N, CA, C and O atoms as CSV, one atom per row, in Angstrom:
chain,resi,resn,atom,element,x,y,z
A,1,MET,N,N,4.642,13.531,5.207
A,1,MET,CA,C,4.980,13.741,6.603
A,1,MET,C,C,4.252,12.695,7.486
A,1,MET,O,O,3.056,12.454,7.317
A,2,GLY,N,N,4.983,12.094,8.408
A,2,GLY,CA,C,4.405,11.034,9.231
A,2,GLY,C,C,3.765,11.608,10.526
A,2,GLY,O,O,3.551,12.812,10.672
A,3,MET,N,N,3.487,10.692,11.421
A,3,MET,CA,C,2.903,11.029,12.674
A,3,MET,C,C,3.962,11.387,13.702
A,3,MET,O,O,5.090,10.900,13.623
A,4,ASN,N,N,3.622,12.213,14.642
A,4,ASN,CA,C,4.541,12.572,15.760
A,4,ASN,C,C,4.130,11.736,16.940
A,4,ASN,O,O,3.040,11.932,17.477
A,5,VAL,N,N,4.973,10.799,17.367
A,5,VAL,CA,C,4.675,9.874,18.478
A,5,VAL,C,C,5.282,10.460,19.754
A,5,VAL,O,O,6.477,10.751,19.809
A,6,ILE,N,N,4.460,10.625,20.753
A,6,ILE,CA,C,4.861,11.098,22.052
A,6,ILE,C,C,4.573,10.024,23.089
A,6,ILE,O,O,3.384,9.800,23.318
A,7,SER,N,N,5.423,9.382,23.697
A,7,SER,CA,C,6.800,9.632,23.743
A,7,SER,C,C,7.560,8.294,23.573
A,7,SER,O,O,7.171,7.263,24.121
A,8,ARG,N,N,8.603,8.352,22.831
A,8,ARG,CA,C,9.473,7.199,22.592
A,8,ARG,C,C,10.027,6.703,23.928
A,8,ARG,O,O,10.278,5.511,24.105
A,9,LYS,N,N,10.211,7.620,24.849
A,9,LYS,CA,C,10.734,7.269,26.181
A,9,LYS,C,C,9.903,6.208,26.859
A,9,LYS,O,O,10.453,5.323,27.514
A,10,THR,N,N,8.560,6.273,26.716
A,10,THR,CA,C,7.665,5.287,27.283
A,10,THR,C,C,7.978,3.890,26.748
A,10,THR,O,O,7.986,2.916,27.501
A,11,ILE,N,N,8.231,3.804,25.462
A,11,ILE,CA,C,8.593,2.487,24.873
A,11,ILE,C,C,9.918,2.010,25.445
A,11,ILE,O,O,10.064,0.841,25.804
A,12,ASP,N,N,10.857,2.893,25.526
A,12,ASP,CA,C,12.219,2.503,26.053
A,12,ASP,C,C,12.118,2.030,27.482
A,12,ASP,O,O,12.722,1.016,27.833
A,13,GLN,N,N,11.371,2.734,28.325
A,13,GLN,CA,C,11.204,2.339,29.699
A,13,GLN,C,C,10.520,0.991,29.862
A,13,GLN,O,O,10.926,0.174,30.689
A,14,PHE,N,N,9.482,0.765,29.069
A,14,PHE,CA,C,8.798,-0.505,29.125
A,14,PHE,C,C,9.687,-1.655,28.665
A,14,PHE,O,O,9.685,-2.747,29.233
A,15,SER,N,N,10.448,-1.359,27.608
A,15,SER,CA,C,11.349,-2.386,27.040
A,15,SER,C,C,12.429,-2.834,27.970
A,15,SER,O,O,12.912,-3.962,27.875
A,16,ARG,N,N,12.830,-1.936,28.900
A,16,ARG,CA,C,13.859,-2.290,29.865
A,16,ARG,C,C,13.328,-3.402,30.830
A,16,ARG,O,O,14.093,-4.252,31.285
A,17,LYS,N,N,12.030,-3.371,31.120
A,17,LYS,CA,C,11.447,-4.374,32.021
A,17,LYS,C,C,10.974,-5.580,31.223
A,17,LYS,O,O,10.956,-6.691,31.753
A,18,HIS,N,N,10.591,-5.392,29.966
A,18,HIS,CA,C,10.035,-6.479,29.119
A,18,HIS,C,C,10.856,-6.512,27.821
A,18,HIS,O,O,10.379,-6.073,26.774
A,19,ALA,N,N,12.054,-7.018,27.886
A,19,ALA,CA,C,12.948,-7.009,26.740
A,19,ALA,C,C,12.382,-7.754,25.525
A,19,ALA,O,O,12.723,-7.420,24.390
A,20,ASP,N,N,11.560,-8.714,25.736
A,20,ASP,CA,C,10.985,-9.464,24.617
A,20,ASP,C,C,10.014,-8.617,23.792
A,20,ASP,O,O,9.715,-8.965,22.650
A,21,ALA,N,N,9.523,-7.520,24.348
A,21,ALA,CA,C,8.592,-6.632,23.647
A,21,ALA,C,C,9.321,-5.541,22.815
A,21,ALA,O,O,8.707,-4.901,21.961
A,22,LYS,N,N,10.606,-5.340,23.068
A,22,LYS,CA,C,11.330,-4.237,22.490
A,22,LYS,C,C,11.269,-4.195,20.946
A,22,LYS,O,O,10.951,-3.160,20.360
A,23,GLY,N,N,11.575,-5.326,20.307
A,23,GLY,CA,C,11.565,-5.390,18.843
A,23,GLY,C,C,10.207,-5.033,18.240
A,23,GLY,O,O,10.120,-4.265,17.282
A,24,SER,N,N,9.154,-5.601,18.817
A,24,SER,CA,C,7.800,-5.353,18.308
A,24,SER,C,C,7.405,-3.924,18.552
A,24,SER,O,O,6.828,-3.307,17.656
A,25,LEU,N,N,7.688,-3.338,19.745
A,25,LEU,CA,C,7.355,-1.960,20.018
A,25,LEU,C,C,8.097,-1.001,19.097
A,25,LEU,O,O,7.515,-0.036,18.601
A,26,LEU,N,N,9.387,-1.268,18.865
A,26,LEU,CA,C,10.184,-0.377,18.003
A,26,LEU,C,C,9.678,-0.487,16.550
A,26,LEU,O,O,9.664,0.509,15.826
A,27,ALA,N,N,9.268,-1.678,16.127
A,27,ALA,CA,C,8.731,-1.858,14.760
A,27,ALA,C,C,7.452,-1.025,14.646
A,27,ALA,O,O,7.273,-0.318,13.654
A,28,TRP,N,N,6.567,-1.091,15.631
A,28,TRP,CA,C,5.353,-0.273,15.633
A,28,TRP,C,C,5.706,1.222,15.605
A,28,TRP,O,O,5.099,1.989,14.858
A,29,TYR,N,N,6.637,1.613,16.379
A,29,TYR,CA,C,7.059,3.038,16.438
A,29,TYR,C,C,7.577,3.505,15.106
A,29,TYR,O,O,7.197,4.579,14.641
A,30,ARG,N,N,8.446,2.721,14.472
A,30,ARG,CA,C,8.980,3.100,13.178
A,30,ARG,C,C,7.901,3.222,12.103
A,30,ARG,O,O,7.952,4.108,11.250
A,31,GLU,N,N,6.942,2.331,12.162
A,31,GLU,CA,C,5.848,2.409,11.219
A,31,GLU,C,C,4.937,3.635,11.498
A,31,GLU,O,O,4.485,4.322,10.582
A,32,ALA,N,N,4.700,3.867,12.778
A,32,ALA,CA,C,3.833,5.021,13.172
A,32,ALA,C,C,4.414,6.358,12.766
A,32,ALA,O,O,3.677,7.233,12.311
A,33,ILE,N,N,5.718,6.542,12.917
A,33,ILE,CA,C,6.314,7.874,12.602
A,33,ILE,C,C,6.342,8.089,11.090
A,33,ILE,O,O,6.518,9.221,10.639
A,34,HIS,N,N,6.177,7.042,10.305
A,34,HIS,CA,C,6.153,7.189,8.858
A,34,HIS,C,C,4.748,7.142,8.270
A,34,HIS,O,O,4.538,7.387,7.082
A,35,ALA,N,N,3.781,6.816,9.151
A,35,ALA,CA,C,2.412,6.691,8.691
A,35,ALA,C,C,1.744,8.067,8.525
A,35,ALA,O,O,2.236,9.064,9.054
A,36,SER,N,N,0.669,8.115,7.818
A,36,SER,CA,C,-0.116,9.300,7.696
A,36,SER,C,C,-1.578,8.950,7.857
A,36,SER,O,O,-2.351,8.965,6.900
A,37,TRP,N,N,-1.948,8.627,9.113
A,37,TRP,CA,C,-3.295,8.168,9.398
A,37,TRP,C,C,-4.237,9.314,9.477
A,37,TRP,O,O,-4.044,10.224,10.283
A,38,SER,N,N,-5.277,9.297,8.644
A,38,SER,CA,C,-6.265,10.384,8.677
A,38,SER,C,C,-7.550,9.925,9.384
A,38,SER,O,O,-8.476,10.718,9.558
A,39,GLY,N,N,-7.609,8.665,9.786
A,39,GLY,CA,C,-8.769,8.166,10.517
A,39,GLY,C,C,-8.619,6.691,10.858
A,39,GLY,O,O,-7.661,6.055,10.418
A,40,PRO,N,N,-9.538,6.137,11.627
A,40,PRO,CA,C,-9.435,4.756,12.052
A,40,PRO,C,C,-9.293,3.753,10.881
A,40,PRO,O,O,-8.605,2.745,11.040
A,41,ALA,N,N,-9.884,3.985,9.781
A,41,ALA,CA,C,-9.806,3.117,8.618
A,41,ALA,C,C,-8.359,2.913,8.181
A,41,ALA,O,O,-7.973,1.807,7.804
A,42,ASP,N,N,-7.562,3.971,8.230
A,42,ASP,CA,C,-6.174,3.854,7.840
A,42,ASP,C,C,-5.400,2.905,8.779
A,42,ASP,O,O,-4.550,2.125,8.347
A,43,ILE,N,N,-5.725,3.004,10.055
A,43,ILE,CA,C,-5.058,2.121,11.043
A,43,ILE,C,C,-5.537,0.711,10.852
A,43,ILE,O,O,-4.729,-0.218,10.844
A,44,LYS,N,N,-6.841,0.520,10.697
A,44,LYS,CA,C,-7.416,-0.828,10.588
A,44,LYS,C,C,-6.885,-1.526,9.305
A,44,LYS,O,O,-6.757,-2.751,9.287
A,45,GLU,N,N,-6.594,-0.794,8.289
A,45,GLU,CA,C,-6.048,-1.380,7.065
A,45,GLU,C,C,-4.673,-2.053,7.316
A,45,GLU,O,O,-4.386,-3.124,6.782
A,46,ARG,N,N,-3.883,-1.428,8.099
A,46,ARG,CA,C,-2.532,-1.973,8.396
A,46,ARG,C,C,-2.562,-2.878,9.628
A,46,ARG,O,O,-1.801,-3.844,9.686
A,47,TYR,N,N,-3.414,-2.597,10.610
A,47,TYR,CA,C,-3.486,-3.336,11.828
A,47,TYR,C,C,-4.907,-3.840,12.004
A,47,TYR,O,O,-5.672,-3.229,12.751
A,48,PRO,N,N,-5.311,-4.968,11.326
A,48,PRO,CA,C,-6.675,-5.447,11.426
A,48,PRO,C,C,-7.161,-5.775,12.852
A,48,PRO,O,O,-8.359,-5.701,13.124
A,49,SER,N,N,-6.254,-6.130,13.746
A,49,SER,CA,C,-6.634,-6.499,15.103
A,49,SER,C,C,-6.717,-5.297,16.063
A,49,SER,O,O,-7.036,-5.458,17.241
A,50,ALA,N,N,-6.433,-4.120,15.554
A,50,ALA,CA,C,-6.490,-2.941,16.431
A,50,ALA,C,C,-7.917,-2.717,16.908
A,50,ALA,O,O,-8.883,-2.956,16.182
A,51,SER,N,N,-8.022,-2.257,18.135
A,51,SER,CA,C,-9.346,-1.993,18.724
A,51,SER,C,C,-9.471,-0.456,18.938
A,51,SER,O,O,-8.499,0.236,19.241
A,52,PHE,N,N,-10.687,0.018,18.767
A,52,PHE,CA,C,-10.899,1.448,18.831
A,52,PHE,C,C,-11.880,1.744,19.994
A,52,PHE,O,O,-12.974,1.183,20.051
A,53,LEU,N,N,-11.471,2.616,20.896
A,53,LEU,CA,C,-12.294,3.033,22.031
A,53,LEU,C,C,-12.694,4.487,21.887
A,53,LEU,O,O,-12.301,5.136,20.917
A,54,SER,N,N,-13.438,5.001,22.794
A,54,SER,CA,C,-13.852,6.395,22.721
A,54,SER,C,C,-12.611,7.309,22.866
A,54,SER,O,O,-11.541,6.860,23.278
A,55,ASN,N,N,-12.778,8.553,22.530
A,55,ASN,CA,C,-11.720,9.596,22.664
A,55,ASN,C,C,-10.494,9.282,21.788
A,55,ASN,O,O,-9.371,9.662,22.120
A,56,ASN,N,N,-10.731,8.564,20.637
A,56,ASN,CA,C,-9.650,8.237,19.690
A,56,ASN,C,C,-8.536,7.395,20.368
A,56,ASN,O,O,-7.363,7.511,20.012
A,57,ILE,N,N,-8.904,6.591,21.297
A,57,ILE,CA,C,-7.957,5.609,21.908
A,57,ILE,C,C,-7.916,4.390,21.013
A,57,ILE,O,O,-8.952,3.838,20.642
A,58,VAL,N,N,-6.714,3.978,20.672
A,58,VAL,CA,C,-6.507,2.849,19.831
A,58,VAL,C,C,-5.646,1.806,20.597
A,58,VAL,O,O,-4.630,2.160,21.195
A,59,ILE,N,N,-6.054,0.558,20.571
A,59,ILE,CA,C,-5.360,-0.487,21.286
A,59,ILE,C,C,-4.706,-1.403,20.265
A,59,ILE,O,O,-5.386,-1.983,19.418
A,60,PHE,N,N,-3.380,-1.533,20.344
A,60,PHE,CA,C,-2.613,-2.395,19.415
A,60,PHE,C,C,-2.150,-3.605,20.177
A,60,PHE,O,O,-1.718,-3.501,21.325
A,61,ASN,N,N,-2.237,-4.750,19.545
A,61,ASN,CA,C,-1.711,-6.006,20.062
A,61,ASN,C,C,-0.216,-6.077,19.738
A,61,ASN,O,O,0.171,-5.941,18.577
A,62,ILE,N,N,0.594,-6.281,20.719
A,62,ILE,CA,C,2.066,-6.328,20.510
A,62,ILE,C,C,2.563,-7.685,20.821
A,62,ILE,O,O,2.119,-8.304,21.788
A,63,LYS,N,N,3.471,-8.172,20.035
A,63,LYS,CA,C,4.131,-9.484,20.254
A,63,LYS,C,C,3.104,-10.596,20.421
A,63,LYS,O,O,3.052,-11.262,21.455
A,64,GLY,N,N,2.272,-10.789,19.366
A,64,GLY,CA,C,1.328,-11.879,19.368
A,64,GLY,C,C,0.290,-11.741,20.489
A,64,GLY,O,O,-0.151,-12.744,21.048
A,65,ASN,N,N,-0.090,-10.537,20.809
A,65,ASN,CA,C,-1.105,-10.238,21.812
A,65,ASN,C,C,-0.605,-10.500,23.240
A,65,ASN,O,O,-1.406,-10.533,24.174
A,66,ARG,N,N,0.678,-10.683,23.413
A,66,ARG,CA,C,1.233,-10.807,24.790
A,66,ARG,C,C,1.102,-9.486,25.545
A,66,ARG,O,O,0.823,-9.433,26.743
A,67,TYR,N,N,1.328,-8.383,24.738
A,67,TYR,CA,C,1.297,-7.058,25.343
A,67,TYR,C,C,0.258,-6.219,24.587
A,67,TYR,O,O,-0.165,-6.574,23.487
A,68,ARG,N,N,-0.138,-5.104,25.199
A,68,ARG,CA,C,-1.081,-4.191,24.587
A,68,ARG,C,C,-0.479,-2.785,24.668
A,68,ARG,O,O,0.158,-2.417,25.656
A,69,LEU,N,N,-0.690,-2.043,23.646
A,69,LEU,CA,C,-0.255,-0.652,23.516
A,69,LEU,C,C,-1.459,0.213,23.310
A,69,LEU,O,O,-2.189,0.027,22.336
A,70,ALA,N,N,-1.699,1.167,24.206
A,70,ALA,CA,C,-2.862,2.037,24.111
A,70,ALA,C,C,-2.274,3.455,23.782
A,70,ALA,O,O,-1.396,3.983,24.464
A,71,VAL,N,N,-2.839,4.014,22.678
A,71,VAL,CA,C,-2.409,5.298,22.231
A,71,VAL,C,C,-3.669,6.161,22.005
A,71,VAL,O,O,-4.762,5.630,21.808
A,72,GLN,N,N,-3.507,7.457,22.036
A,72,GLN,CA,C,-4.556,8.379,21.668
A,72,GLN,C,C,-4.098,9.110,20.446
A,72,GLN,O,O,-3.002,9.670,20.422
A,73,VAL,N,N,-4.946,9.112,19.404
A,73,VAL,CA,C,-4.559,9.654,18.130
A,73,VAL,C,C,-5.318,10.950,17.839
A,73,VAL,O,O,-6.548,10.986,17.892
A,74,ALA,N,N,-4.574,12.002,17.533
A,74,ALA,CA,C,-5.146,13.267,17.069
A,74,ALA,C,C,-4.893,13.281,15.571
A,74,ALA,O,O,-3.826,13.703,15.124
A,75,TYR,N,N,-5.856,12.827,14.802
A,75,TYR,CA,C,-5.669,12.630,13.355
A,75,TYR,C,C,-5.382,13.926,12.657
A,75,TYR,O,O,-4.547,13.923,11.753
A,76,HIS,N,N,-5.999,15.041,12.995
A,76,HIS,CA,C,-5.813,16.303,12.293
A,76,HIS,C,C,-4.467,16.910,12.495
A,76,HIS,O,O,-3.922,17.534,11.585
A,77,THR,N,N,-3.905,16.739,13.691
A,77,THR,CA,C,-2.594,17.289,13.984
A,77,THR,C,C,-1.481,16.296,13.838
A,77,THR,O,O,-0.310,16.635,14.011
A,78,LYS,N,N,-1.837,15.045,13.514
A,78,LYS,CA,C,-0.868,13.947,13.286
A,78,LYS,C,C,-0.031,13.644,14.516
A,78,LYS,O,O,1.175,13.415,14.424
A,79,ILE,N,N,-0.685,13.646,15.666
A,79,ILE,CA,C,0.015,13.370,16.962
A,79,ILE,C,C,-0.557,12.112,17.539
A,79,ILE,O,O,-1.774,11.946,17.631
A,80,ILE,N,N,0.349,11.202,17.938
A,80,ILE,CA,C,0.011,9.967,18.654
A,80,ILE,C,C,0.614,10.101,20.053
A,80,ILE,O,O,1.825,10.262,20.206
A,81,MET,N,N,-0.231,10.033,21.050
A,81,MET,CA,C,0.223,10.050,22.436
A,81,MET,C,C,0.149,8.622,23.014
A,81,MET,O,O,-0.927,8.025,23.068
A,82,ILE,N,N,1.261,8.104,23.429
A,82,ILE,CA,C,1.290,6.774,24.063
A,82,ILE,C,C,0.680,6.963,25.452
A,82,ILE,O,O,1.188,7.748,26.252
A,83,ARG,N,N,-0.421,6.236,25.741
A,83,ARG,CA,C,-1.102,6.338,26.978
A,83,ARG,C,C,-0.706,5.231,27.959
A,83,ARG,O,O,-0.652,5.438,29.171
A,84,TRP,N,N,-0.431,4.049,27.398
A,84,TRP,CA,C,-0.190,2.901,28.306
A,84,TRP,C,C,0.387,1.759,27.502
A,84,TRP,O,O,0.045,1.571,26.335
A,85,ILE,N,N,1.273,0.988,28.137
A,85,ILE,CA,C,1.802,-0.269,27.575
A,85,ILE,C,C,1.809,-1.256,28.756
A,85,ILE,O,O,2.231,-0.933,29.867
A,86,GLY,N,N,1.330,-2.451,28.467
A,86,GLY,CA,C,1.338,-3.470,29.552
A,86,GLY,C,C,1.021,-4.843,28.995
A,86,GLY,O,O,0.874,-5.038,27.789
A,87,THR,N,N,0.921,-5.798,29.930
A,87,THR,CA,C,0.601,-7.170,29.504
A,87,THR,C,C,-0.886,-7.262,29.258
A,87,THR,O,O,-1.668,-6.400,29.659
A,88,HIS,N,N,-1.250,-8.342,28.581
A,88,HIS,CA,C,-2.645,-8.567,28.263
A,88,HIS,C,C,-3.465,-8.634,29.579
A,88,HIS,O,O,-4.557,-8.073,29.666
A,89,ALA,N,N,-2.923,-9.317,30.577
A,89,ALA,CA,C,-3.605,-9.420,31.891
A,89,ALA,C,C,-3.792,-8.045,32.564
A,89,ALA,O,O,-4.848,-7.747,33.123
A,90,GLU,N,N,-2.744,-7.228,32.491
A,90,GLU,CA,C,-2.828,-5.869,33.061
A,90,GLU,C,C,-3.861,-5.036,32.327
A,90,GLU,O,O,-4.561,-4.228,32.937
A,91,TYR,N,N,-3.957,-5.225,31.041
A,91,TYR,CA,C,-4.910,-4.459,30.225
A,91,TYR,C,C,-6.356,-4.661,30.697
A,91,TYR,O,O,-7.154,-3.724,30.716
A,92,ASP,N,N,-6.669,-5.886,31.070
A,92,ASP,CA,C,-8.027,-6.189,31.541
A,92,ASP,C,C,-8.434,-5.379,32.763
A,92,ASP,O,O,-9.626,-5.256,33.044
A,93,LYS,N,N,-7.451,-4.813,33.511
A,93,LYS,CA,C,-7.713,-4.025,34.679
A,93,LYS,C,C,-7.722,-2.524,34.386
A,93,LYS,O,O,-7.991,-1.730,35.288
A,94,GLN,N,N,-7.434,-2.117,33.146
A,94,GLN,CA,C,-7.360,-0.730,32.763
A,94,GLN,C,C,-8.757,-0.147,32.439
A,94,GLN,O,O,-9.685,-0.854,32.045
A,95,SER,N,N,-8.841,1.116,32.618
A,95,SER,CA,C,-10.032,1.849,32.116
A,95,SER,C,C,-9.519,3.102,31.440
A,95,SER,O,O,-8.736,3.857,32.015
A,96,PHE,N,N,-9.945,3.304,30.278
A,96,PHE,CA,C,-9.460,4.425,29.452
A,96,PHE,C,C,-10.529,5.430,29.249
A,96,PHE,O,O,-10.308,6.440,28.582
């Protein structure tokens, strides 16, 4: 059983504004719903450039680091909550 990603709608909305990110975001989504991450090491194995913040926030580089995807992972319940998607420049202004 894979992870439950909440919410695909966030990816779709962002992709409407940034069409070049759509393929990369959907590829990440497809992998995430089939993954069975039990901790950060599982993510790091597949995504070596992922960054880990407090409160189980994980930052993924999307489309060659042009965009960033911030998610919060509840490993025990297998839920991934998409918290934020934006450009690399916008990411620098975020606080999680």
